[in-house]
C-alpha positions in Angstrom: 76.6 94.2 107.4 76.3 91.0 106.2 74.5 90.5 103.1 75.4 87.3 101.7 71.6 86.6 101.0 71.7 89.4 98.6 74.2 87.7 96.6 74.3 84.7 94.1 77.5 82.8 94.0 78.2 80.2 91.1 81.0 79.4 92.1 82.1 76.6 89.5 81.8 79.5 86.4 83.4 82.0 89.2 80.5 84.5 89.5 78.5 86.4 91.5 75.1 87.9 90.6 74.2 91.0 92.7 72.4 94.2 92.4 71.2 93.2 88.9 74.5 92.3 87.8 76.4 89.7 86.6 80.5 89.9 88.7 83.0 87.6 87.3 85.7 87.4 89.8 89.1 85.5 91.3 89.1 85.5 94.7 85.0 85.3 96.3 86.3 86.3 99.9 88.0 89.7 98.1 84.6 89.9 95.4 82.2 89.4 98.7 83.8 92.1 100.7 83.9 94.3 98.3 80.7 94.3 97.2 79.3 94.6 101.2 81.4 97.5 101.2 80.1 99.6 98.3 76.8 98.3 97.6 75.5 97.5 101.2 77.9 99.9 103.4 77.3 102.5 100.5 80.8 104.2 101.0 81.6 105.9 97.8 78.4 107.4 97.8 78.6 111.3 96.3 76.7 113.9 96.4 76.6 114.5 92.4 73.8 117.2 90.9 74.8 117.3 87.3 75.5 114.8 84.6 78.4 117.0 83.0 80.9 115.8 86.4 83.1 113.4 85.9 83.7 110.2 88.1 87.5 109.1 88.7 87.3 105.5 90.1 91.0 105.3 90.8 91.4 101.6 92.3 88.8 99.6 90.3 90.2 96.3 91.1 87.6 93.7 89.1 84.7 96.9 88.8 82.6 96.5 91.4 82.5 99.8 92.3 82.5 101.7 88.5 79.2 99.1 88.3 77.8 100.3 91.5 78.9 104.8 90.0 77.1 103.3 87.0 74.1 101.9 88.5 73.8 105.7 90.4 75.3 107.9 88.4 74.6 108.5 84.6 78.4 110.8 84.5 81.1 109.8 82.7 83.2 107.0 84.6 87.4 107.2 84.2 88.3 103.7 86.4 92.0 102.7 87.2 93.6 99.7 87.6 97.2 98.2 87.7 97.0 95.0 89.0 96.8 93.0 84.8 94.3 89.9 86.3 92.2 92.2 88.4 92.0 94.8 84.9 91.1 91.7 83.2 88.3 90.8 85.1 87.3 94.7 85.2 86.9 94.9 81.4 85.0 91.6 81.4 82.6 92.7 84.4 82.2 96.5 82.1 81.5 94.0 79.1 79.3 91.4 80.4 76.9 93.7 81.4 76.8 95.7 78.8 77.4 99.4 80.9 78.9 102.2 78.5 80.6 105.7 79.4 83.4 103.7 81.6 86.8 104.8 80.4 89.4 101.8 82.3 93.2 102.7 82.1 95.6 99.5 83.1 98.1 102.0 84.6 98.8 102.7 88.6 98.6 106.5 89.7 101.4 107.8 91.5 103.5 110.5 90.8 105.0 109.1 87.7 104.5 108.8 84.2 107.3 106.0 84.1 107.2 102.2 84.5 106.8 101.3 88.2 107.3 98.3 90.2 104.2 96.4 91.6 103.7 94.1 94.8 101.3 91.7 95.1 100.1 87.9 94.3 100.1 87.2 90.5 100.3 83.7 90.7 97.1 82.2 89.3 93.1 82.9 88.5 92.3 83.0 92.0 94.7 85.6 92.8 93.1 88.2 95.4 94.6 91.6 94.0 93.4 93.4 97.8 96.8 94.6 98.9 98.5 94.9 95.4 100.4 98.4 95.5 103.3 100.4 94.5 104.4 100.0 98.2 106.3 97.3 99.0 105.3 97.2 103.0 102.0 96.7 101.3 102.2 94.4 98.5 104.5 91.8 99.9 101.2 90.8 102.3 101.7 87.2 101.7 104.0 84.6 101.7 104.9 83.7 97.3 103.9 87.4 96.3 106.2 88.7 93.5 106.9 92.1 91.8 106.3 92.7 88.4 106.4 96.1 86.5 103.3 98.4 85.4 102.3 101.3 83.4 101.9 103.9 85.8 100.6 108.3 85.4 99.7 110.5 86.9 96.0 111.5 87.9 96.1 115.0 87.0 96.8 114.2 84.2 93.3 113.0 83.5 91.2 116.2 85.3 89.2 117.9 82.9 89.7 121.5 83.2 86.1 122.3 82.3 84.5 119.6 84.3 84.2 119.3 88.1 85.1 116.3 89.5 83.8 113.2 92.3 87.1 110.6 93.2 87.1 107.5 94.4 90.2 106.6 95.7 91.6 103.0 97.3 95.3 102.1 95.9 97.0 100.5 99.1 99.4 103.3 100.5 99.7 105.2 97.4 96.9 108.1 97.9 98.8 110.7 99.3 101.0 110.5 96.5 97.7 111.3 93.7 96.7 113.9 95.9 99.8 116.0 96.2 100.1 115.3 92.6 96.6 117.0 92.3 97.7 119.9 94.7 100.9 120.3 93.1 98.9 120.7 89.5 96.6 122.9 90.9 94.0 120.4 89.8 92.5 119.8 93.3 90.6 123.2 91.8 88.1 120.7 89.7 87.1 118.1 92.3 84.4 118.4 94.1 84.2 115.5 96.1 86.8 112.6 96.8 86.5 109.5 99.6 89.8 108.1 100.3 90.3 104.6 101.5 93.8 106.2 103.7 96.2 103.6 104.4 98.3 103.1 107.8 101.3 100.7 109.6 102.2 101.8 112.4 104.7 99.3 113.4 106.6 100.7 110.7 106.0 104.4 112.0 104.1 104.8 108.7 101.1 106.2 109.9 101.3 109.8 108.7 98.9 109.5 105.2 96.3 110.2 107.3 97.5 113.8 108.5 99.5 114.8 105.5 96.1 114.4 103.4 93.6 116.5 105.5 96.7 119.2 105.7 96.7 119.1 101.4 92.6 118.8 101.3 91.7 121.7 104.2 94.5 124.2 102.9 92.7 123.9 99.7 89.2 124.1 101.4 87.5 120.8 101.7 86.0 119.8 104.5 86.9 116.6 105.9 85.6 113.7 107.7 87.3 110.5 108.7 86.1 107.5 109.9 87.6 104.4 111.2 87.4 101.3 108.7 87.8 97.7 110.5 88.4 94.4 108.8 88.0 91.5 109.2 91.8 90.3 107.6 91.7 87.1 105.7 94.6 84.8 107.8 97.2 83.7 104.8 98.9 87.8 105.8 98.5 87.4 109.5 102.4 87.2 109.6 102.4 90.8 107.7 99.3 92.0 110.1 101.7 91.0 113.0 104.9 92.7 111.6 103.4 96.3 110.5 99.7 96.7 112.7 98.0 98.2 109.2 94.8 100.2 110.1 92.7 102.0 107.9 90.5 105.0 107.5 87.9 106.6 105.3 88.3 110.2 104.7 85.4 111.8 103.1 86.2 115.5 101.3 83.9 117.7 100.2 84.5 121.6 98.9 83.4 123.8 101.5 80.6 126.4 99.5 
């Protein structure tokens, strides 16, 4: 679905007006794709019945998904984004739109609390942070990609044992690490619903994340629904696409009653 007629763009100022929000961006193409996915396709719509639960936005990018959650829910939001350029825009977009009760963390989610390698495009203020990842096979999509160090932590360290959580995960190939951490720490007991963009790479035989995640979730009494996600991937990464054959899935899982 393309809803660009509902999106007002000021390219000189790198601002998008959409759904009552003012959104600063670096990559116009990336921002429009995320807006369509989040606001118009409702990919991350949760079934939340109380105001006391916590929403986790893992891979918030420039904050579009956090703004969506704030528009639709009054719950506390914790947003994670390791990319330094995207995080600065996330922080700016939260401030510009005067939305409260959103706690932001400039860290990568993984299975370690140590600083970690992070791969992607960091060259300038027009960088497209989609695809930037703690995994080299995902992060090195472009000819001018590079490596930096970022802070890392476990999502389990942010789970409140007295509350239920609704989790969105889009972290470019590291999603299985987060789910494994939640299981190992017994924190899946405090998760009510999770929506994950699962990343596979068929030509690298890196195509086991989906089955691995489903196995963990079903073992912990989640009902899983999977759909294939189709992307029109940008021209600058076609060489990487041909080499790795990436595929994407939306996995929606909710705790069985």
